[in-house]
C-alpha positions, 0 to 999 in steps of 0.5 A: 480456445473461443473465437466470436465472430460478429456475423458468424456463430461462436466457435471453439477451436483446441490449440496444440503447441507443436511445430507441426500442430494446426489448429483443429476445430472442434465446436460450432455455438448456434448463438453469437451471444456469449453464455453468462458466466456464473460469479464465483461464491468467493468475492475478493474485497479490495483494501481500502486505505484511509489517508493518513499514517499509521504506526505498525511497530516502535522500539525503544532500546534505552541501552543503545539510546535510540527509537525505531519506529515504523509506519505506513503511510497511506492514500485514500481514493480521493488522491495522492499523499506525498510526505514531506520526508526532511520535515518529519519529526518525533514530537516530545512536549516542546522538543523537535527532533529530526531522524538519522535515518530515514528510509521508505519504498517509495517517495509517494503514495498513489491513489488506493495505495500505501507505503512503508518507511522505517525512522530511527532517531538516535539519542531521542531523550524520550521517556521509556514509555513513550508518554506524549510522543507523536510522529508528525509526517506533513505533507506537500499534497495536505495543508495539514500535517498527519501525527499519531503518537507512538505507544510503549511496547508495540 
């Protein structure tokens, strides 16, 4: 354990985990200024999130007639994103379809974070190639809803 004093020299103690053990003074340093530690060669990059939604996968089962959509709702460094979960819709031409089931990790994405969500639509009556089909996610914190088109085979 390194101990840095304001008016005294830096000292190093070796500590032992035992009921009878006493901390042992090991070494005294001449300078009270701690030496700089060399930065490691590997750099850790923090993920940058862009505000909005991103569809990670979707699957359309035409035999059972349901569509499952997995998506990520992300917030950037400017502020949180609070999706209006009750108003999320699947849009196909003039049709607006509500999900029959909805799951999300949390209710809102805080700054520089994201949340995963899953939407299940039963009997969506959309084409199997999912052309012109999109997910619309209104937000309580943004005036414009987030929208992304679905693609077949994701």
